[in-house]
C-alpha atoms as one frame of an Amber mdcrd trajectory, in Angstrom:
protein
   0.000   0.000   0.000   1.410   3.378  -0.992   2.856   5.692   1.648   4.153
   8.318  -0.758   4.526  11.746   0.881   2.163  14.557  -0.030   4.021  17.416
  -1.748   5.044  20.209   0.598   4.421  18.221   3.788   6.647  16.766   6.466
   7.865  13.332   5.343   8.380  11.698   8.750   5.329   9.415   8.485   6.338
   5.800   9.103   5.193   3.116   6.628   2.400   1.796   8.855  -1.208   1.023
   8.126  -3.816   3.367   9.641  -6.340   1.740  11.961  -9.136   2.383   9.479
  -7.243   0.117   7.056  -6.678  -2.619   9.623  -3.737  -1.307  11.642  -3.577
  -1.029  15.428  -5.110   2.158  16.922  -2.438   4.660  17.905  -4.343   5.658
  21.079  -6.318   2.672  22.413  -7.064   4.684  25.559  -8.662   7.427  23.424
  -7.972  11.160  23.397 -11.016  13.394  23.902 -11.672  16.934  22.720 -12.768
  17.926  26.239 -11.801  15.414  28.912 -12.562  16.923  32.349  -9.755  18.600
  34.272  -9.848  17.593  37.939  -7.537  19.996  39.720  -6.278  19.220  43.211
  -8.290  16.266  44.584  -7.251  16.905  48.161  -8.521  20.496  47.988 -11.774
  19.301  46.423 -12.243  16.627  49.068 -11.589  19.131  51.847 -14.300  21.381
  50.442 -16.742  18.484  50.119 -16.031  17.484  53.728 -16.721  21.068  54.818
 -20.049  20.990  52.974 -21.056  17.710  54.616 -19.970  18.968  58.040 -22.040
  22.133  57.638 -25.055  20.217  56.286 -25.659  23.156  53.917 -25.946  21.447
  50.535 -27.746  24.029  48.386 -29.829  27.245  48.569 -27.227  30.008  48.160
 -24.635  28.466  50.442 -21.164  29.782  51.331 -19.381  27.852  48.581 -21.648
  29.346  45.916 -21.113  32.843  47.288 -17.347  32.333  47.360 -17.406  31.077
  43.772 -19.463  34.073  42.657 -16.945  36.410  44.249 -14.052  34.575  42.592
 -15.707  34.706  39.146 -16.498  38.392  39.578 -12.900  39.093  40.558 -11.556
  37.123  37.585 -13.791  38.918  35.080 -13.524  42.367  36.651 -17.320  42.581
  36.897 -19.009  43.327  40.206 -22.040  41.062  39.855 -22.031  37.299  39.317
 -25.061  34.992  39.621 -24.138  31.298  39.667 -26.588  28.781  38.215 -27.071
  25.038  37.888 -25.913  25.045  34.247 -25.081  27.359  31.358 -28.360  26.820
  29.519 -30.344  27.928  32.546 -28.017  30.908  32.889 -28.889  31.947  29.314
 -32.605  31.572  30.045 -32.307  33.484  33.297 -30.470  36.365  31.642 -32.859
  36.539  28.695 -35.917  36.475  30.972 -34.475  39.061  33.373 -33.671  41.354
  30.424 -37.322  40.943  29.367 -36.402  39.807  25.882 -39.308  38.960  23.613
 -40.256  38.569  19.969 -37.032  37.919  18.053 -33.365  37.773  18.992 -30.608
  37.803  16.364 -27.778  35.334  16.932 -25.328  33.210  14.928 -26.422  29.754
  13.812 -22.852  28.482  14.168 -23.041  27.734  17.887 -24.096  24.974  20.259
 -27.813  24.280  19.970 -28.420  25.385  23.591 -27.830  29.014  22.567 -30.945
  28.902  20.403 -32.935  26.492  22.578 -32.628  28.740  25.638 -34.443  31.459
  23.730 -37.050  29.175  22.188 -37.991  27.752  25.604 -38.944  31.323  26.565
 -41.134  31.722  23.491 -38.548  33.895  21.738 -37.816  33.327  18.035 -34.114
  32.900  17.230 -33.266  34.724  13.993 -30.062  33.250  12.612 -27.356  35.475
  11.186 -24.425  34.412   9.027 -20.843  34.440  10.314 -17.554  36.018   9.320
 -15.623  33.097   7.776 -12.332  34.386   9.214 -13.460  34.676  12.836 -16.330
  32.130  12.942 -18.290  34.739  14.922 -21.453  36.616  13.958 -20.945  38.977
  11.010 -22.005  42.470  12.126 -22.481  43.536   8.509 -25.350  41.037   8.208
 -27.259  42.004  11.338 -29.143  45.174  10.460 -30.928  43.566   7.508 -32.451
  41.109  10.007 -33.775  43.714  12.475 -37.565  44.090  12.526 -40.066  45.730
  14.855 -40.129  42.422  16.761 -36.371  42.357  17.459 -35.539  42.815  21.137
 -31.859  41.861  21.296 -28.660  40.683  19.674 -26.834  37.706  21.156 -23.159
  37.333  20.293 -21.186  34.148  20.856 -17.456  34.196  21.639 -16.804  31.030
  19.649 -13.665  29.043  20.530 -12.908  31.826  23.027 -12.330  34.282  20.174
 -14.161  37.487  21.155 -17.148  38.602  19.116 -16.900  42.018  17.351 -18.001
  43.768  20.549 -17.593  47.366  19.362 -19.672  46.779  16.233 -22.374  44.862
  18.085 -22.560  47.536  20.770 -22.961  50.264  18.149 -25.726  48.367  16.330
 -27.574  47.599  19.582 -27.457  51.236  20.693 -28.498  52.524  17.274 -31.624
  50.350  17.298 -32.400  50.380  21.026 -31.709  46.663  21.458 -30.376  44.653
  24.398 -26.999  42.973  23.920 -26.329  39.574  25.482 -23.301  37.311  25.036
 -22.945  33.548  25.195 -19.424  33.371  26.636 -19.430  29.614  27.270 -16.040
  29.222  25.544 -14.429  32.392  26.811 -13.934  32.298  30.579 -10.566  33.829
  31.411 -10.208  35.484  27.992  -9.340  39.169  27.624 -10.204  41.365  24.655
  -8.710  44.782  23.960  -7.636  45.163  27.563 -10.970  44.047  29.057 -11.969
  40.661  30.379 -14.779  38.796  28.670 -17.694  39.194  31.043 -17.654  42.973
  30.978 -19.365  43.481  27.606 -23.015  44.044  26.723 -25.892  43.981  29.196
 -24.784  40.590  30.497 -22.533  37.666  29.596 -23.138  33.992  30.303 -20.524
  31.350  31.169 -20.792  27.584  31.144 -18.948  25.471  33.686 -19.935  22.127
  32.204 -17.506  19.263  32.829 -16.034  19.562  29.328 -14.994  23.188  29.877
 -11.431  23.755  31.046 -12.795  25.459  34.186 -15.828  23.526  35.354 -18.074
  22.846  38.329 -19.212  19.359  37.252 -22.326  21.119  35.898 -22.859  24.827
  36.256 -23.058  28.262  34.752 -23.082  31.925  35.673 -24.317  35.293  34.486
 -22.062  38.307  34.992 -23.212  41.877  34.570 -22.326  45.447  35.519 -26.043
  46.074  36.182 -26.713  45.581  39.908 -30.497  45.750  39.538 -30.372  43.059
  36.862 -28.176  40.853  39.043 -30.540  41.199  42.017 -33.481  40.331  39.781
 -31.725  37.171  38.576 -30.887  36.136  42.154 -34.587  36.245  42.991 -35.542
  34.485  39.771 -33.120  31.563  40.264 -34.867  30.735  43.574 -38.495  30.676
  42.410 -38.829  34.451  42.912 -38.581  34.298  46.715 -37.520  37.553  48.346
 -38.231  36.240  51.850 -39.227  33.056  53.641 -42.874  33.296  52.592 -42.730
  36.073  50.042 -42.589  35.609  46.260 -42.231  38.857  44.324 -41.753  37.742
  40.716 -41.902  34.739  38.394 -38.963  32.501  39.160 -37.585  29.036  38.577
 -35.096  26.699  40.239 -31.719  27.585  38.720 -29.610  27.286  41.884 -26.118
  25.826  41.872 -25.536  23.150  44.564 -22.664  23.577  46.998 -20.746  20.544
  45.732 -20.668  22.059  42.228 -19.354  25.327  43.640 -16.647  23.332  45.459
 -15.523  21.866  42.137 -15.635  25.327  40.550 -13.417  26.817  43.248 -10.991
  23.907  42.943 -10.849  24.379  39.162 -10.171  28.086  39.517  -7.185  27.400
  41.754  -5.551  25.561  38.833  -6.514  27.956  36.049  -2.885  28.872  35.333
  -1.878  25.215  34.954  -4.898  24.443  32.768  -4.289  27.372  30.412  -0.583
  26.509  30.352  -1.344  22.948  29.218  -3.762  24.229  26.580  -1.204  26.763
  25.344   1.531  24.132  25.014  -0.814  21.923  22.991  -1.842  24.897  20.862
   1.786  25.688  20.064   2.449  22.022  19.248  -0.559  21.814  16.908   0.425
  25.059  15.222   3.891  23.665  14.557   2.634  20.249  13.421   0.015  21.598
  11.036   1.862  24.577   9.564   2.943  22.764   6.371  -0.201  20.739   5.744
  -1.908  21.416   2.461  -5.619  22.057   2.982  -5.559  22.012   6.806  -5.450
  25.489   8.372  -5.103  25.944  12.116  -7.391  28.567  13.675  -5.763  31.788
  14.872  -6.567  34.540  17.358  -6.451  38.299  16.705  -4.066  40.813  18.213
  -5.358  42.173  21.496  -6.895  38.835  22.488  -5.451  36.726  25.293  -7.207
  33.363  24.787  -7.647  30.378  27.079  -6.664  27.974  24.243  -9.517  25.709
  25.325 -10.169  24.428  21.791  -7.797  23.155  19.103  -9.642  24.079  15.910
  -8.669  23.664  12.290 -10.374  23.964   8.920 -10.124  21.194   6.350 -10.469
  22.603   2.830 -11.908  19.859   0.577 -10.511  21.556  -2.532  -6.928  21.213
  -1.248  -6.854  18.353   1.247  -6.777  14.743  -0.078  -9.587  13.839   2.357
 -12.671  15.740   3.459 -13.180  16.833   7.052 -15.650  13.998   7.650 -13.284
  11.400   6.202 -10.450  12.702   8.370 -12.630  12.644  11.496 -13.601   9.028
  10.801  -9.979   7.986  10.212  -8.756   9.764  13.360 -11.514   8.318  15.515
 -10.454   4.832  14.420  -7.039   5.681  15.920  -8.601   6.691  19.250  -8.213
  10.392  18.419 -11.785  11.505  19.026 -11.811  14.532  16.734 -15.195  16.233
  16.398 -17.297  18.202  13.920 -18.172  21.428  15.794 -20.909  22.839  15.347
 -22.218  20.855  12.454 -24.556  21.385  10.637 -25.557  24.659  12.344 -28.670
  25.391  14.379 -30.587  26.503  11.284 -30.370  22.970   9.874 -31.582  21.316
  13.097 -35.089  21.051  14.451 -37.230  22.792  15.435 -35.602  25.499  13.312
 -34.935  23.796   9.963 -38.639  23.471   9.168 -39.395  27.080  10.124 -38.772
  30.276   8.199 -36.186  31.383  10.772 -33.921  28.547   9.624 -33.554  30.023
   6.107 -30.441  27.978   5.165 -29.976  29.801   1.863 -29.230  32.995   3.807
 -26.275  31.454   5.693 -23.720  30.368   3.077 -20.666  31.050   5.257 -22.164
  29.097   8.157 -22.705  26.123   5.852 -19.220  26.398   4.329 -17.353  26.766
   7.613 -19.524  24.137   9.314 -18.448  21.598   6.695 -14.741  22.361   7.294
 -14.239  22.787  11.054 -12.525  19.967  12.945 -11.860  20.071  16.696  -8.818
  18.115  17.880  -8.127  16.743  21.381  -6.511  19.063  23.910  -6.548  19.774
  27.644  -4.488  18.397  30.508  -5.031  14.799  29.361  -3.213  15.587  26.092
   0.513  16.340  25.875   2.656  17.954  23.161   4.084  14.486  22.432   0.531
  13.272  21.821   0.050  16.191  19.446   3.247  15.249  17.597   1.919  11.703
  17.290  -1.376  13.059  15.914   0.610  15.040  13.340   2.395  11.851  12.259
  -0.941  10.046  12.095  -2.380  12.749   9.862   0.576  12.420   7.485   0.145
   8.658   7.371  -3.609   8.926   6.846  -3.321  11.545   4.104  -0.558   9.624
   2.333  -3.019   6.717   2.018  -6.033   8.855   1.194  -7.150   6.919  -1.925
  -7.276   3.607  -0.038  -9.073   5.215   2.897 -11.617   6.880   0.640 -12.230
   3.544  -1.075 -12.695   1.799   2.269 -15.156   4.433   3.456 -17.085   4.235
   0.200 -17.874   0.607   0.926
């Protein structure tokens, strides 16, 4: 079977058979895109013991309050409201901001961004993205604004900040609220400001796959004290006293044990970002000469968390498509992913509604068919990344045989 090198690429690939063609998997233990970071187990256990000793397990306990203070300090925003998960944090923020009618947001995002709005009876109106940044394209927004539009929701995809200045100008010009899904961007700074300090409010996710997590959890941060107080009431059914309910609320509280994990994660944030950065540098070096595989970059003025290792596979230049590469890598135990394919507008309940309008989102469709997320995090080392680079060379050198195998 041919192992001829691809022109212009590193020629260090050994003459071995990829797993998809019958060889042994390179990583039988499997490398994940987002394997949970655990932090210091002793510190976590000490916090859990303190929770059990206090018998205060939920309902705005001391661990939650400490976590809120730590998040506020990290983001440079005075008000933080911790929640049971990021989706509920989005719903809480949208409801507290009294959003209604339609909200404009990118389709190239996790489905929860749109679902959180739809659960509140709000219609997500999907906007196309800038193919360079993968974020919402501000030049496409104003054509989507109607008399039913109440807000714009930006998404800091991959931790790359949205075009905050442009979105702020559009929102002010049309009297709209501005909310951000910052699930990927905790610990990121943009033009000298921390993510969390933009718009009317920003929402974080602390799901287990995030580099800073609380098992499950989320938070809303805002400079608006009245909004923060409103959300604190809303996350606890609207109670403002033992027997007094003052507004429509829901149960969005974060349990103490989740806050304990969040605090433990935060203590290791430097180590986690350091591991991500080392992997990012290794991927950038490994992939720099690949034809048709471009590694995602960050703009000047952005200090990222390097939480995601993202590349684009150009089918006109690469011997295999993104989907073929993902399948071949997964056979090796490298659990590469298609993020966020095929876009919210092509999923239900949106695809069958006018708001889906797939013809209006050509860049979302194009980028969605090219993006590949590679494993990173503390469970992945630069030597693993080097091995993945060698695997890619081997796989691409045998592209015709792999394509034939997949066609069967």
